[in-house]
Each structure stands twice: as C-alpha cells, then as structure tokens.
N, C-alpha and C positions, 0 to 999 in steps of 0.2 A: 364345333366347327367341323364340317364335313370336307375332308381332303382326300378321301380314298378314291374319288372318281377322277382326280386330276393328276398330272405328272408333277413330281417334286424333284428338284435338282439339288444335290448336296455336293459342295465343293469347298476348297480352302477359301477362307475369307478374302475378298478382293484386296483389302488393305495389305494383307500379308503378301499376296502375290505382287502387288505394285511395289511394296518396299523391297522385296527380294529382287525384282527386276531393276529397281533404282540402284541397288547396291551391286548386283551381279553383272549387269551389262557394262558399266564403265570398267570394271575389273577385267572382263573378257576383252573389251576393246583395247585396253592398255597392253595386255599380253599380245594381242594380235598386232598392234602397232610396233611393239618391240620386235616381233618376228619379222615384220615387213622391213624394219630398219636393218636388221641383221642380214636379211636376204639382199637388200639393196647394196649394203656395204660388203657383201660376200665375206662376212666375218661373224660367225655365230657368237663370239664373245663380246661383241659391241654393247649389247644391253647390260652386260655385267662388268663393263669397263675392263675387259680382258681381251686377249687376242687368241684366236683358235679354239680348239676343243680341249680344254683342260678338264680335269675331273670336276672342278668347281662349276665350269660352264655346263658340262653334261648334267650334273646334278640340278643346276638351276633350270635348265630346259625341261628336265623330267618333272620337277615340281610345278613349273608353269603349265605343262601339258596336263598334269593331274588336276590342277586347280581349274583349268579351262574345261576339261571334261566333267569334273564334278559339278561346277557351277552350271554348265550348260544342261546337263542331265537333270539337275535339281529344278531349274527353271522350266524345263520341258514337263517334268512331273507336276509341278505346281500349277502350271497353266493348262495342261492337257488332261488332267485327271478329273473325272466327275462321276457321280453315281446318280442315276435317274430311277426313281421308284414310281410305279403307278399300280393300278388295280391288278394288272396281269403279272407283275414281277419286277425284277430289277435289271438294269443295264449299267454295266461299269465300263467306262472308257478310260484307258491309261496307255501311254506310250504308243499312240496310234492304233491300238487294238480295241475292239469292242466285244464285250462278252455279255450276252443276254441269258438270263436265268428266269424261267417262268415260276410262278408261285407254286405250281405242282412239283417243281424240282427242288424246292427248298426243304431242308430237313429240320432246321432249328434256327431260332433267334436266341442269341445269348448276350447278356450284358457282361462285359469283360472288365476286369480291373476293380479297384476299390471304388465302391459307390460312396459318394459324398451326399449329404443331405443339405439341400438349399431351400430357399423359400418356396420353390415349386415342387419339392419332393426329391427323391434320390436321383443322383446324376452319375452315370458310369463313365469310365475312361473311354469306352467305346461300346457300341452295340454291333455285334457281329451277325452277319447273315451267312449261314452255312448251307451248302448244297448236300445232296444225298451221299456223296463220298466224304463228307466232313470238311471239305475245302472251304476256305473263306471266300465268299462271293464278293462281299463288300464289308467295310468297317465304317460305321457312322459315328462321328465324334461330336461332342457338344460344342467344340470350338469352330466347327464348320458351318457355313451358311446353309440354311434349310434343314437343320437338324430337328428342330421341333416339329416342322411340317412332315418330315420323313417318319418321325415316331408316330404321328397320326396315321400315316399310311400303313405302317407296320401294325398298329393297333387294329386297323381294318382287316389286315391279313389274319391276325390272331383270332378275330371274331369268326372268320370263315374257317380257319384251321387252328383250333386250340392246341393241337399237338405240337405246334411250332415252339411253344414255351414249355420248357421242361424243368425250370427251377424257380424258386420264389424270388430270388434277386431280380431276375429278368422280368418276372410278372410285376414286381413292385416298380421297376423303372418304367415299364410300359403303362402302369396304372391299371392293370387288369385285376389286381387284388389289392387288398389293404396291406400296406407294408408292415404293419404291426401285428398282423394275424397270419401265422404260417399256414400253408396249404398242405394237404395230405400228399 
C-alpha cells in the first residue's frame, strides 16, 4: 500500500474525544451555573449552602476553578491536537500553535517504550519523531487514528533516509528488518 505520497492525519480517536466532551462539558456547565447563581445572589457561599467567604467556600471555589481549567484545557488538547505527515515532513498542531518540521530537519525515528508482539508484529508504546536538537517533534501512538498509515509514511522516509533509524527495536517496529535477526 503506497501512502507516502499523501497526507496522513494522526489524532486521538473520535470516540475518546466525544466521550470526554460528553463527560466534561456538563461538568463545566454545572460549575458555570453555580457561579452564575452565586453572582446573582451576591453570595459566594450559595452553591455550598453557606453564607459569605468562609475557608470552606474559598476552598470549594478553588477546587471548582481547578476542575474547570483542567477539564477545559484537556478538551482543548484532545480536540485541537493533531499530527500531519506527508512526503515532505511532519506538521504538529497543538493548543492553537502549528509547528512544521521538514524531513531534512528530522534526526531520528525512535520506538519508545516496551514493544509488545501482536498478530501484526511488534507494537511500541509510541514512535517518536526527533528533530536535529533531539526534541520530540511528534509522538505517534497505536491507540490514535491513522497510526498504521503514519507508520507507512515513516517507512517511506526511512527508505529515503536510512540514518533516521538507529536501533533494532525501531527497525523491527517499522518492519525495515526482521525482528528476530539483529542488525550490526
């Protein structure tokens, strides 16, 4: 299957994103409605069945704010993060920022974590794409959509630049060598 000529998008599975939104949005709305009720009543303790700013009410609002920020940022990350791979390189979009890295600027492809062997061969926890400075440009995980297609693109890169693979575990995951036969 030739996929090196087209763009592949890798992102968190849609079902996970929908489930997170289905659980997180009502929670955030509940906190927002409690805040609106407190403002309307001009009493910050109303949602906690207290009056005024007691230590309990202050702690409650601190926890509510932390939950609101945590859930909001998590949903933003789940829905706004993607990795696009094509013949020319990789583009990562996260938190409203876009970072493009050309194939010539990649230094290494590395399978990270314990590889498990399944019916289709070894599976890593993640395949990391590292730039010249050793920073992680993108992490591709088997649980994300487009993972297998992305590995096909990475295999095409390795055919052009064999220096990207520097260890046998990564070569085995990419299928560029026989996993049972160590390379020099």
